[in-house]
C-alpha angles and dihedrals in degrees: 000000000000091000092060091047090054097048096047094049087054087060087069090077093063090061097041090057098045119094132180122255138194118245139190120253120269129238121269116272117286116244119268090250091064100047143003114208091207090062091056095050120108095218111061120203094252094058112095096169142358124199120199137186104228129209119188123195118193117170104310096339127100125196135177134201142128132280121196121195109192131177118213105204094187092068100018093242134133123216125207109199124188113204134181119238089264092052100260111155107238102167137004118190122184121208115198135148089006092300135102125231123192106232099175138342137174114252096248090058098043096108118128095223093049092049091048092052091052092047092050091050096049095038086076089062104038107028117123107245092195089079090062107099100172123046142132131222133205130188127217102205095187092056096034091232141115136210128217114207129190144143119238132169093353093307133103121230134194119189114193118201147160125219093230100041105022129215117011107158141021128192124197121188131189116173108316094335126092134193119201128199120189127188127204144135132101112224093018126035114240124196129186120192113191130180121216110216098025130060097245125123130168122199121194123194118188116242101171142357129195120203101171113104095222093165097031 
């Protein structure tokens, strides 16, 4: 358990170093013929849950555990659950109506700055893009890709996607600091979350996915 206490305390630094910045207004929404926000979302409607093996690298330390992302269709919420390798529930966050709620947490992790860092990282993956009412899009013809840009909750986001393969990268910027999430893999989904400015990287390797809407 000490290893999880150490890594999550290191997460404090990503919040201590982040500051707010002023930004220019975005363009008006693109027409529905140009882009569908649902196609850019990380969580598709047919995913009920995704279980990942997590590897966290902080400075010279290396830690492993499990992360479960589960959609609850009965109340339209999404849960992000951190588990130890033996299945001990360390943290349960609930995302609903574009806000996070702390469901449960172990005492050593119950620090506002740590929780905020985790929420910011995983907001990139689970946030509901339907609530975004002002955004801009840009196409890169040579790469066959597009980018969706918007500002939300004092942070700037860029979602990179391709029509044939979907979302493959997300940037989140706050002040001078940037967090990048990249998605890849074919049979198994692979996600890398890296923080520019601090030595903290999170690697997620898909172990299992459930598509059946048992409670839907």
